[in-house]
VEXDREN-2710 file (C-alpha; in Angstrom, 1 decimal):
% VEXDREN-2710
k/r/px/py/pz
1/MET/-29.0/17.6/4.3
2/ILE/-26.5/14.7/4.5
3/THR/-23.7/13.9/6.9
4/VAL/-20.0/14.5/6.3
5/GLN/-19.4/10.7/6.0
6/GLU/-22.3/10.4/3.5
7/ALA/-20.9/13.2/1.5
8/GLU/-17.4/11.8/1.5
9/LYS/-18.7/8.3/0.4
10/LEU/-20.9/9.7/-2.4
11/ILE/-17.9/11.6/-3.8
12/LEU/-15.3/8.9/-3.5
13/ASP/-17.6/6.1/-4.7
14/SER/-18.3/8.1/-7.9
15/ILE/-14.7/8.8/-8.7
16/GLY/-13.1/6.5/-11.3
17/GLU/-9.5/6.6/-12.4
18/ILE/-8.1/9.0/-15.0
19/ASP/-6.3/7.9/-18.1
20/PRO/-2.5/7.3/-18.0
21/GLU/0.0/9.0/-20.2
22/THR/3.7/8.5/-20.9
23/VAL/6.1/11.4/-19.9
24/ALA/9.8/11.9/-19.7
25/ILE/11.4/11.0/-16.4
26/ASP/12.4/14.6/-15.7
27/ALA/8.8/15.7/-16.1
28/ALA/7.4/13.0/-13.7
29/LEU/8.0/14.7/-10.4
30/GLY/4.8/14.6/-8.3
31/ARG/2.9/12.5/-10.8
32/CYS/1.2/9.2/-9.9
33/LEU/3.0/6.1/-11.2
34/ARG/0.8/3.8/-13.3
35/GLU/3.3/1.0/-14.2
36/PRO/5.6/-1.2/-12.1
37/ILE/9.3/-0.4/-12.2
38/ASN/11.4/-3.5/-12.4
39/ALA/15.2/-3.9/-12.1
40/ASP/16.8/-4.5/-15.5
41/ARG/19.8/-6.1/-13.8
42/ALA/20.9/-7.0/-10.3
43/LEU/21.7/-4.0/-8.0
44/PRO/24.4/-3.4/-7.5
45/PRO/25.5/-5.0/-10.7
46/PHE/28.9/-6.0/-9.3
47/ASP/30.7/-6.4/-6.0
48/ARG/31.6/-2.7/-5.4
49/ALA/34.0/-1.1/-2.9
50/THR/32.2/1.1/-0.3
51/MET/35.3/3.1/0.6
52/ASP/38.8/4.1/-0.7
53/GLY/41.6/1.8/0.3
54/ILE/43.1/-1.4/-1.0
55/ALA/41.5/-4.6/-2.2
56/ILE/43.0/-7.8/-0.8
57/ASN/42.1/-11.4/-0.1
58/SER/41.2/-11.5/3.6
59/SER/42.8/-15.0/4.1
60/THR/46.3/-13.6/3.5
61/TYR/45.9/-11.1/6.3
62/ASN/44.2/-13.5/8.6
63/THR/47.1/-16.0/8.2
64/GLY/49.7/-13.4/9.1
65/GLN/50.6/-11.3/6.1
66/ARG/51.0/-7.6/6.8
67/LYS/52.7/-6.2/3.7
68/PHE/51.0/-6.2/0.3
69/LYS/52.7/-5.1/-2.9
70/ILE/50.5/-2.7/-4.8
71/GLY/49.9/-4.1/-8.3
72/GLY/47.9/-1.2/-9.7
73/THR/44.8/1.0/-9.2
74/ALA/41.1/0.1/-9.6
75/PRO/39.2/3.4/-10.2
76/ALA/35.4/3.7/-10.2
77/GLY/34.0/3.4/-13.8
78/ALA/36.7/1.1/-15.0
79/PRO/36.2/-2.7/-15.9
80/GLN/36.9/-5.2/-13.2
81/GLN/40.6/-6.1/-12.8
82/ALA/42.3/-9.0/-10.9
83/LEU/45.0/-9.2/-8.2
84/PRO/48.4/-9.9/-9.8
85/GLU/48.7/-12.6/-7.2
86/LEU/46.9/-13.7/-4.1
87/LYS/49.4/-11.9/-1.8
88/ALA/49.2/-8.6/-3.7
89/CYS/46.7/-5.8/-3.6
90/LEU/45.2/-3.1/-5.7
91/GLU/44.5/0.4/-4.6
92/ILE/40.7/0.9/-5.0
93/MET/38.3/3.8/-5.1
94/THR/34.8/3.9/-3.7
95/GLY/32.3/2.5/-6.2
96/ALA/34.9/0.5/-8.2
97/PRO/34.4/-3.2/-9.0
98/LEU/36.1/-5.5/-6.5
99/PRO/39.1/-7.2/-8.3
100/GLN/39.1/-10.9/-9.0
101/MET/40.7/-12.9/-6.2
102/ALA/40.1/-10.1/-3.7
103/ASP/37.2/-10.4/-1.2
104/CYS/37.5/-7.4/1.0
105/VAL/38.6/-3.7/1.2
106/VAL/40.8/-2.2/3.8
107/LYS/40.0/1.5/4.2
108/ILE/42.8/4.0/3.6
109/GLU/42.8/5.2/7.2
110/ASP/43.9/1.7/8.4
111/LEU/47.0/1.4/6.4
112/GLU/50.3/3.0/5.5
113/ILE/51.8/3.1/2.0
114/LYS/55.5/3.1/1.5
115/ASP/57.6/2.2/-1.6
116/ASP/54.5/0.9/-3.5
117/THR/53.7/-1.4/-0.5
118/ALA/50.7/-1.2/1.7
119/ILE/51.5/-2.0/5.3
120/LEU/48.7/-3.1/7.6
121/PRO/48.7/-3.1/11.4
122/ASP/47.7/-6.0/13.6
123/GLY/44.2/-6.3/15.0
124/LEU/42.1/-5.5/11.9
125/GLN/38.8/-7.3/11.6
126/LEU/38.8/-8.4/8.0
127/ASP/36.3/-10.9/6.7
128/PHE/34.7/-11.9/3.4
129/HIS/33.2/-8.8/1.9
130/THR/34.3/-6.3/4.5
131/ALA/33.6/-2.8/3.0
132/VAL/32.0/-4.4/-0.1
133/HIS/28.5/-3.8/-1.4
134/ALA/27.7/-7.3/-2.7
135/GLN/26.4/-7.9/-6.2
136/GLY/22.6/-8.3/-6.1
137/SER/22.3/-7.5/-2.4
138/ASP/19.9/-4.7/-3.0
139/CYS/17.7/-6.6/-5.5
140/LYS/17.8/-9.3/-8.1
141/SER/17.3/-8.8/-11.8
142/GLY/13.6/-8.5/-12.7
143/ALA/12.5/-7.6/-9.1
144/GLU/9.7/-5.0/-8.7
145/LEU/11.3/-1.9/-7.2
146/LEU/8.2/0.4/-7.4
147/SER/4.6/-0.6/-7.6
148/PRO/2.0/1.4/-9.4
149/ASN/-0.3/4.0/-7.7
150/ARG/2.3/5.9/-5.7
151/LYS/3.4/9.5/-6.0
152/LEU/6.8/10.0/-7.7
153/THR/9.1/11.9/-5.5
154/ALA/12.9/12.4/-5.9
155/LYS/13.7/9.0/-4.4
156/GLU/11.3/7.1/-6.7
157/ILE/12.7/9.0/-9.7
158/ALA/16.2/8.0/-8.7
159/ILE/15.1/4.4/-8.7
160/ALA/13.5/4.7/-12.1
161/ALA/16.5/6.4/-13.6
162/SER/18.8/3.7/-12.2
163/VAL/17.0/1.0/-14.2
164/GLY/17.0/3.0/-17.4
165/LYS/13.4/4.3/-17.4
166/ALA/13.8/7.4/-19.6
167/GLU/10.0/7.6/-19.8
168/VAL/7.3/6.4/-17.4
169/SER/3.6/5.8/-17.4
170/VAL/1.8/8.2/-15.1
171/SER/-1.7/9.4/-14.5
172/ARG/-2.7/12.3/-16.8
173/SER/-2.8/15.6/-14.9
174/PRO/-6.4/16.7/-14.9
175/ARG/-7.4/20.1/-16.4
176/ILE/-9.1/21.9/-13.6
177/ALA/-11.1/25.2/-13.7
178/ILE/-11.5/27.3/-10.6
179/VAL/-14.6/29.5/-11.1
180/SER/-15.5/32.4/-8.9
181/THR/-18.8/34.4/-9.2
182/GLY/-20.1/37.6/-7.8
183/ASP/-20.4/41.3/-8.7
184/GLU/-18.8/42.3/-5.4
185/LEU/-15.5/40.7/-6.3
186/VAL/-12.7/42.7/-8.1
187/SER/-9.2/41.7/-9.2
188/ILE/-6.3/41.8/-6.8
189/GLU/-4.7/44.8/-8.6
190/GLN/-7.9/46.9/-8.4
191/THR/-8.7/49.3/-5.7
192/PRO/-12.1/48.2/-4.4
193/GLU/-15.0/50.4/-3.7
194/PRO/-16.4/50.4/-0.1
195/HIS/-19.0/47.8/-1.2
196/GLN/-16.4/45.5/-3.0
197/ILE/-13.8/43.0/-2.0
198/ARG/-10.7/41.7/-3.8
199/ARG/-10.9/38.1/-5.1
200/SER/-8.9/35.7/-3.1
201/ASN/-10.8/32.4/-3.1
202/ASP/-9.9/31.4/-6.6
203/LEU/-6.2/32.1/-6.0
204/THR/-6.3/30.3/-2.7
205/LEU/-7.9/27.2/-4.3
206/SER/-5.6/27.1/-7.3
207/THR/-2.5/27.6/-5.1
208/ALA/-3.6/24.8/-2.8
209/LEU/-4.2/22.5/-5.7
210/VAL/-0.8/23.1/-7.2
211/SER/0.8/22.5/-3.9
212/ALA/-1.2/19.2/-3.6
213/GLY/0.2/18.0/-7.0
214/PHE/-2.4/19.4/-9.5
215/PRO/-0.6/22.0/-11.5
216/ASN/-3.0/22.2/-14.5
217/VAL/-5.3/24.8/-13.1
218/GLU/-6.9/27.9/-14.6
219/ARG/-9.0/30.6/-12.9
220/VAL/-12.1/32.1/-14.3
221/HIS/-14.3/34.9/-12.8
222/ILE/-17.9/35.4/-13.9
223/PRO/-20.3/38.2/-12.8
224/ASP/-23.7/37.5/-11.3
225/ASP/-25.3/37.1/-14.7
226/GLN/-27.1/33.9/-15.3
227/GLU/-26.6/33.9/-19.0
228/GLN/-22.9/34.6/-18.7
229/ILE/-22.5/31.8/-16.1
230/GLU/-24.3/29.3/-18.3
231/THR/-22.2/30.3/-21.4
232/GLN/-18.9/30.1/-19.7
233/LEU/-19.6/26.9/-17.7
234/ARG/-20.7/25.2/-20.9
235/GLU/-17.4/26.2/-22.6
236/LEU/-15.4/24.9/-19.6
237/MET/-17.3/21.6/-19.6
238/GLN/-16.1/21.1/-23.1
239/ARG/-12.4/21.3/-22.4
240/CYS/-11.8/20.8/-18.6
241/ASP/-11.8/17.6/-16.7
242/SER/-13.2/19.1/-13.5
243/ILE/-14.8/22.3/-12.4
244/ILE/-14.6/23.8/-8.9
245/LEU/-16.8/26.8/-8.2
246/ALA/-16.5/29.1/-5.3
247/GLY/-19.8/30.9/-4.2
248/GLY/-23.2/31.2/-5.7
249/VAL/-24.4/27.8/-4.3
250/SER/-26.7/28.7/-1.5
251/LYS/-30.3/30.0/-1.5
252/GLY/-29.7/33.7/-2.3
253/LYS/-31.5/35.5/-5.1
254/TYR/-28.3/35.6/-7.2
255/ASP/-27.1/32.1/-6.4
256/TYR/-27.5/30.8/-9.9
257/ILE/-25.0/27.9/-9.8
258/PRO/-27.3/24.9/-8.8
259/GLU/-30.0/25.9/-11.3
260/THR/-27.4/26.5/-14.1
261/LEU/-25.6/23.3/-13.5
262/ALA/-28.9/21.4/-13.7
263/LYS/-29.7/23.2/-17.0
264/LEU/-26.3/22.1/-18.4
265/GLY/-27.0/18.4/-17.6
266/VAL/-24.8/18.1/-14.5
267/SER/-26.3/15.4/-12.3
268/ILE/-26.5/16.4/-8.7
269/ARG/-25.3/14.1/-5.9
270/PHE/-25.9/16.4/-3.0
271/GLN/-26.2/20.2/-2.1
272/TRP/-26.2/20.4/1.7
273/VAL/-23.9/18.9/4.3
274/SER/-24.5/19.0/8.1
275/GLN/-21.2/20.6/8.9
276/ARG/-19.8/23.9/10.0
277/PRO/-18.3/25.7/8.2
278/GLY/-19.5/24.8/4.7
279/LYS/-23.1/23.7/4.9
280/PRO/-24.0/24.8/1.4
281/MET/-21.8/22.5/-0.6
282/TRP/-22.8/21.0/-3.9
283/TYR/-21.4/18.0/-5.8
284/GLY/-22.3/16.5/-9.1
285/GLN/-20.9/15.1/-12.3
286/PHE/-21.2/15.7/-16.1
287/SER/-20.6/13.3/-18.9
288/ARG/-18.1/13.7/-21.8
289/ASP/-16.6/11.1/-24.1
290/GLY/-18.0/8.3/-21.9
291/ALA/-16.3/9.6/-18.7
292/ARG/-18.1/11.0/-15.6
293/LEU/-16.3/14.2/-14.6
294/PRO/-16.6/15.9/-11.2
295/VAL/-18.0/19.3/-10.4
296/PHE/-17.6/20.8/-6.9
297/ALA/-19.5/23.9/-5.9
298/LEU/-18.0/25.2/-2.6
299/PRO/-19.3/27.9/-0.3
300/GLY/-18.2/31.4/-1.0
301/ASN/-16.9/32.3/2.5
302/PRO/-13.1/31.8/2.5
303/VAL/-12.8/29.5/5.5
304/SER/-15.7/27.3/4.3
305/CYS/-14.3/27.2/0.8
306/PHE/-10.7/26.3/1.9
307/THR/-12.0/23.7/4.4
308/CYS/-14.2/21.9/1.9
309/LEU/-11.4/21.8/-0.6
310/ARG/-9.1/20.1/1.9
311/ARG/-11.8/17.8/3.3
312/TYR/-13.4/16.6/0.1
313/VAL/-11.9/17.9/-3.1
314/ILE/-8.2/17.1/-2.7
315/PRO/-8.9/13.5/-1.5
316/ALA/-11.2/13.0/-4.4
317/LEU/-8.7/14.3/-6.9
318/GLU/-6.0/12.1/-5.4
319/LYS/-8.2/9.0/-5.8
320/TRP/-8.9/10.1/-9.4
321/ILE/-5.3/10.0/-10.4
322/GLY/-4.7/6.6/-8.6
323/LEU/-3.2/7.5/-5.3
324/PRO/-4.2/5.5/-2.2
325/PRO/-6.0/7.3/0.7
326/ALA/-3.7/9.4/2.9
327/LYS/-3.0/7.9/6.3
328/PRO/-5.2/9.7/8.9
329/CYS/-3.5/12.0/11.3
330/TYR/-4.8/12.6/14.8
331/ALA/-4.3/15.3/17.4
332/LYS/-5.3/15.7/21.0
333/LEU/-7.3/18.6/22.3
334/ASN/-5.4/21.0/24.4
335/HIS/-8.5/22.0/26.4
336/ASP/-12.2/21.1/26.8
337/LEU/-14.7/22.1/24.1
338/THR/-18.5/22.2/24.0
339/PHE/-20.3/22.5/20.6
340/LYS/-24.1/22.0/20.8
341/PRO/-25.4/22.2/17.2
342/GLU/-26.1/18.9/15.5
343/LEU/-23.3/19.5/13.0
344/THR/-19.9/18.2/12.4
345/LEU/-17.4/20.9/13.4
346/PHE/-14.3/21.6/11.4
347/LEU/-12.3/23.6/13.9
348/PRO/-9.1/25.4/12.7
349/ALA/-6.3/24.7/15.2
350/VAL/-2.6/25.2/15.8
351/ALA/-0.8/21.8/16.0
352/GLU/2.1/21.3/18.3
353/PRO/4.1/18.0/18.4
354/LYS/5.2/16.8/21.8
355/ALA/8.5/15.0/22.6
356/SER/6.4/11.8/23.1
357/GLY/5.5/12.0/19.4
358/GLU/1.8/12.9/20.0
359/LEU/0.3/15.9/18.2
360/TRP/-1.7/18.4/20.3
361/ALA/-4.2/20.9/18.8
362/THR/-5.1/24.3/20.2
363/PRO/-8.3/25.5/18.6
364/ALA/-8.1/29.0/17.1
365/LEU/-10.6/31.8/17.9
366/PHE/-12.1/33.2/14.7
367/ASN/-15.1/35.4/14.1
368/THR/-17.0/33.8/11.2
369/SER/-16.3/31.6/8.2
370/GLY/-15.1/34.8/6.5
371/ASP/-12.3/35.3/9.0
372/PHE/-9.4/33.9/6.9
373/VAL/-6.9/36.2/8.6
374/SER/-7.2/34.3/11.9
375/VAL/-7.3/31.0/10.2
376/ALA/-4.1/31.7/8.3
377/LYS/-2.3/31.4/11.6
378/THR/-3.4/27.8/12.1
379/ASP/-1.9/24.5/10.8
380/GLY/-5.1/22.7/9.8
381/PHE/-8.4/21.7/11.4
382/ILE/-9.7/19.0/13.7
383/GLU/-13.0/17.3/12.9
384/LEU/-15.4/17.0/15.8
385/PRO/-18.3/14.5/15.2
386/LYS/-21.9/15.7/15.2
387/SER/-22.9/12.9/17.6
388/ARG/-21.2/14.6/20.5
389/LYS/-21.6/17.9/22.3
390/ILE/-18.7/17.7/24.8
391/PHE/-15.1/17.1/23.8
392/PRO/-12.7/16.7/26.7
393/GLU/-9.1/17.8/26.9
394/GLY/-6.7/15.0/25.9
395/GLU/-9.1/13.2/23.6
396/ALA/-7.8/12.6/20.0
397/PHE/-9.7/13.6/16.9
398/GLN/-8.7/13.5/13.2
399/PHE/-6.6/16.4/12.1
400/TYR/-6.4/17.7/8.5
401/PRO/-3.3/19.8/7.8
402/TRP/-3.8/22.6/5.4
403/PRO/-2.1/22.3/2.0
404/ILE/1.4/23.8/2.1
END
């Protein structure tokens, strides 16, 4: 039985980087960028007005002129114009190019227009480029705006679109199979017999993966039949990039998963982790087309299964598609805790941010690792190290939010 840290290292050290692919920009949301995005021209590409008003040369106002003849209008989207003369002005709209000979904009609220003349009051502070977004002040042509290995959200997509990237190179979305096993499990729509329960682990795992940015997920259920398990796993290994199993991984008579995976040539890295919940957790890899592809076999109890997905599987998948490790989050205990077993404890908790910015965690009371109803009321779990038995109020430990 290995430690949590050893399990984490074995998984992450074995994970490579999935192949890239090119997709349309409107299909890139949530994907991991695999190329730099560079400015194709200076941004902004011209001196642009930041508000509606008039464009003038500031020296004329600062030397005493207060009335400016309006020589036309400069709308956004039109080519750059020029002042008819140094002492004239143009009405200008937000986003329009600053006219030649003008060097500032006077906002509409600071002036009066009468008989095609703009009248300005005394006391305005007008300098070079007042209310002007200067050409190239955001970036120069050729500058790197986005580096590879970051998740594309709305703000990154806006940047890519602004430099003409109709297509972008991103990490391929892995094909993931969620496999549940067990004769006691029936479909959600079915009315279970007294000895049966409805399947929820597979739906929970697939939903969590989709919310974490892995939408290419399918769910498969296999009865406790060793031949069927072997046949369907072999088929999944031929077309899926990763397999995540829920249940059938411990030492029970019908826990066929470890034996079947070994028969199919999946190399085992570990099977037992000194943690609660989730001690019977299996990890290995299979080979296809020169790639080493991950297999996770998680405990069948719902809390154990969900916790192991959050602690190990999602970080591994994020590394696989090229994302950097998430910044750790810490929370302080709201009260003293004692935990005597020589195990790392993953303790579901309600997280409450304080006005000081600190996060405080109140551990939840739950019956067993099957008590997903109580755990559903929590925000994540805190990780308490196995080297300790007493955990005092106010001490900070790493906190893992549940996928949302």
